[in-house]
N, C-alpha and C positions, 0 to 999 in steps of 0.2 A: 523400455530404454530409459537409463538413470542418467541424469545430468549431474556431472560433477564439475562443471565450471563455476569459478568465483563470480559473484554478481558485482559487475562494476557499476557504480551508481552513475556515471558519465553516460551510459547507455540505457538507463531506465527512465522512463517518463510517466508522469501521474496520468497521462491519458490511456496508456497501456494497462494500467492496474485496476483490479476490481475488488472492493471491500467485500468479503465474504462473510465475516462474522465479527462481533464484538463481545468479549466475554471476560469474566474474572477469574483469575488464578492466584492463588496465595496472597489474597487482598490486593491485587494489582490488576489494572485495566491492560488487557491484551486485544489485539487485532489480528485476524486472518486476512490475508491478501493475495489474490491470484495475479500472476504476471508472468509474462513469457521470459525465457533465458534468452538474453540479447545475442548469445552465440549460435545455439541450436534451435531456438524457438519452442523448446519444451515448455508445456506449461507447468509452473511451479506454484505451490501453496507456501507462502511466507508468514511467520507468526512474529509479530513484533509487540514489544511491551512498551506502554506509555512512561516515559522518564518524567515528563512535566506536563503540567496542564496550565493553560494560560487563557485569558481572554484575548478576543480577537476583534477586529473591526469588519469582518465579512458580513454581508447582508444575509439575513435569513428569510425564507428558507434557502437551502443550497441546491435547489433543483437547477439553477441556471449555471452550474460550476464549470460547464464546458466554456463558457465565455471568458473565463478567467485565462485560458490557455491559447485563445486565438491570437 
């Protein structure tokens, strides 16, 4: 089954996404992310390109990331 729905960010949640891979293509950092389509629940693999890299105040390691969304 092919999913042709547009991905509306209003219905996408960080807790539903899983980071699959981090790789370099054309000297640019890319990420592969798995997430469900909000309309049909089809599993999707999305590839995103890093447009900026900035320092953050998050505590490392990120193992307790789920606590940020409670």
